[in-house]
C-alpha positions, 0 to 999 in steps of 0.5 A, a space after each residue: 460301907 463295910 459288908 460282912 457275909 455269913 451263913 454258907 455251908 454244906 447242904 444236901 441237894 433239896 436242902 436250904 440255907 440262909 445267908 446274911 450280909 450285915 452292913 456297917 459304916 454309911 449303910 443308909 447311903 446304900 441304894 442297892 444291895 444283893 448277892 453275886 456268886 462264882 462257881 469254879 471256872 465260871 464268871 461271877 453272876 448276879 443272884 438277887 438284888 433288893 433296891 432301896 424302895 424294896 423291889 427285888 430282882 432275881 437271876 432266872 436260875 434261882 427264881 421261885 427258889 431264892 428269896 432276898 429280904 432285909 431287916 433295916 433295923 439290923 442293917 442286914 440282908 438275907 438270902 433264903 435259898 430253898 430247893 438247892 441244887 448241885 449247880 448252886 455250889 459257889 462262893 456267894 458275895 454280898 454286894 452293895 451300891 452307893 450312888 454319890 454325886 455323879 459317881 457310883 461306888 461298889 462294895 463287896 463283902 468276903 465270900 461265903 462258900 455254899 456247897 451243895 452235895 448229892 
């Protein structure tokens, strides 16, 4: 499984961005896919996940502002980020989980930088 993230950039506070993560390889085997982020000097944290059945989870800090969705036909997961805040500035990483026989496999895409300015 390979993950290709895109969509980061510079945006003013209050603005919006949409990140995309396109999967290739054995995409149908993915059970969970989502986004993490890492701000300077901080640990990487989960932002949002979407599960195979379609359910989603969000970090409390982004609930009501971010929306994760997917287009199965395009093998792409999106993160729509609205009402961006300065503290949303981070490198965002796409992450996927594949469950094998007695094994869990984690896959990471390259990061995409989101910078929110005042």
